C-alpha positions in Angstrom: 0.4 -0.3 0.1 2.8 2.3 1.2 4.9 1.6 -2.3 1.7 2.6 -4.7 0.8 5.6 -2.5 4.4 6.6 -3.3 3.9 5.5 -7.2 0.2 8.2 -7.4 2.3 10.8 -5.7 5.3 10.9 -8.4 3.2 9.7 -11.2 1.5 13.4 -10.3 4.6 15.3 -10.3 5.6 17.3 -14.5 6.7 15.0 -16.7 9.4 17.5 -16.6 10.8 20.3 -15.1 13.5 22.7 -16.7 17.5 22.7 -15.6 19.0 24.9 -14.1 21.7 26.3 -15.9 25.3 27.6 -14.6 23.9 31.4 -14.7 21.3 28.7 -11.9 18.0 29.7 -14.3 15.8 27.3 -15.2 16.2 26.2 -19.1 13.5 25.1 -21.4 14.3 23.7 -25.4 11.5 26.7 -25.7 14.3 28.6 -24.9 16.2 31.0 -27.5 19.6 31.4 -26.4 20.7 35.3 -28.7 23.5 38.0 -28.5 20.8 39.7 -26.8 20.3 42.7 -29.6 16.3 43.3 -28.4 16.5 44.9 -32.0 17.8 41.1 -33.9 15.7 38.8 -32.2 12.4 40.6 -33.0 13.5 40.1 -36.7 14.4 36.9 -35.8 10.8 36.1 -34.4 9.1 38.4 -36.9 10.7 36.0 -39.3 9.2 32.5 -37.7 5.8 34.4 -37.2 6.1 34.2 -33.4 6.1 36.8 -31.0 9.1 38.0 -28.8 9.2 37.9 -24.6 11.8 38.5 -23.0 11.4 36.6 -19.2 13.3 38.2 -16.6 13.7 35.6 -13.7 16.8 35.3 -11.8 19.0 32.6 -9.2 16.9 31.0 -6.3 13.8 32.4 -7.5 11.3 30.4 -5.8 8.0 32.0 -8.1 10.2 30.9 -10.9 11.1 27.9 -9.2 7.4 27.3 -9.3 6.6 28.1 -12.7 9.1 26.1 -14.4 7.9 22.7 -12.2 4.1 22.9 -12.7 3.1 25.4 -15.2 4.8 25.2 -17.4 6.3 21.6 -18.7 2.2 20.7 -19.0 2.2 20.4 -22.3 -0.8 22.6 -23.8 1.3 25.5 -21.7 5.0 24.4 -23.3 3.5 23.6 -26.8 1.3 26.5 -27.4 5.2 29.2 -26.3 6.7 26.6 -28.4 4.7 27.2 -31.7 4.1 30.6 -31.0 6.3 32.9 -28.6 9.7 33.9 -29.6 10.9 33.7 -25.6 14.7 34.8 -24.8 15.4 34.5 -21.1 17.0 37.7 -19.3 18.6 37.6 -15.9 17.4 40.6 -13.4 20.9 40.0 -11.8 23.2 39.8 -14.9 26.7 41.1 -16.6 24.7 39.9 -19.8 25.3 43.0 -22.3 21.9 43.6 -23.6 21.4 46.0 -26.8 17.7 47.6 -25.8 15.0 48.7 -29.0 16.5 52.2 -28.3 20.0 51.2 -29.2 21.2 51.3 -25.8 24.2 48.2 -24.3 24.5 47.8 -20.9 24.6 44.7 -18.7 21.1 42.1 -18.1 21.0 43.3 -14.9 21.0 47.3 -15.8 18.7 47.0 -18.3 16.6 45.1 -15.7 16.4 48.5 -13.9 15.4 50.6 -16.3 12.8 48.6 -17.4 11.4 49.1 -13.9 11.4 45.4 -13.5 12.0 44.4 -8.8 10.2 41.5 -9.1 10.6 37.6 -11.0 9.4 36.1 -12.6 8.2 39.0 -15.2 7.1 38.1 -18.8 7.7 41.2 -21.0 5.4 40.8 -24.5 6.9 43.0 -28.0 4.2 44.1 -30.5 5.6 42.9 -34.5 7.2 46.4 -34.3 8.5 48.7 -31.8 9.0 52.6 -32.4 11.7 54.1 -32.8 13.4 55.5 -29.7 11.0 53.1 -27.7 12.5 50.6 -24.5 11.6 47.3 -24.4 9.7 48.2 -21.1 7.6 51.1 -23.0 7.1 49.4 -26.3 5.5 46.3 -23.9 1.6 44.9 -25.1 1.7 43.2 -21.5 3.0 42.3 -19.0 3.1 39.4 -16.3 4.4 40.4 -13.5 4.9 37.4 -11.4 3.9 33.8 -11.1 1.0 32.7 -11.9 -1.5 29.3 -12.4 -1.9 27.2 -15.6 -5.0 28.5 -16.8 -4.0 32.0 -16.1 -0.5 31.2 -18.1 -2.0 29.8 -20.6 -4.8 32.8 -21.2 -2.0 35.3 -21.0 0.5 34.3 -23.7 -3.0 33.6 -26.1 -4.5 36.9 -25.2 -1.6 38.8 -26.6 -0.6 36.0 -29.1 -5.1 37.0 -30.0 -3.7 40.8 -30.2 -6.5 41.5 -27.3 -4.5 44.0 -25.8 -5.3 46.5 -29.0 -7.2 49.4 -28.3 -10.1 48.4 -30.2 -11.0 45.9 -28.5 -13.6 45.7 -26.3 -12.1 43.3 -24.7 -9.2 43.3 -21.3 -6.7 40.6 -20.4 -9.8 40.1 -16.4 -12.6 39.9 -19.1 -11.4 37.5 -21.4 -9.5 35.4 -18.4 -12.4 35.4 -16.6 -15.1 34.4 -19.7 -12.7 31.8 -20.1 -12.9 30.4 -16.7 -16.4 30.4 -17.8 -15.4 28.2 -20.3 -13.8 26.3 -19.1 -16.3 24.7 -15.8 -18.8 24.7 -19.2 -16.3 22.8 -21.2 -16.5 24.5 -24.4 -13.3 26.0 -23.7 -11.3 25.2 -27.1 
């Protein structure tokens, strides 16, 4: 009986958890290793028909760990991100150079400060076109500030992919998310 209970508990774990890189950050197969020149990353994302996302994380972040162990490994979320988004990871305390859209070259930690990001994880969603002189923070069409459950996370990525953030959209994220929760409860969500 005890063995059966242990097996049942183990089977409830996610199919896989992201590995930690040398920098102490979680690594997934849908994250891109780039030179962190955001204009080049945006061009590459557009060429692939994907949306550019900046995922700001830090070593030892329990909320990042929660996302990478409980949310991102879910196949419906991992495949949606993999199919639709070009994800570049930024280390909140990192020294790797980042070239912001406005041309300024600074370390990851300086970029995070410039963008006003204090908490991890923070996810910035970028538009297909960034206005001249804009920064990642001012150009972002949405930000996911912190760790959320699977439904909220998938809804945020879907809301951005569907461009529901547009000014002419009558459904802000909160209304969209409430509708999606109801659809899932009714069994009518896609």
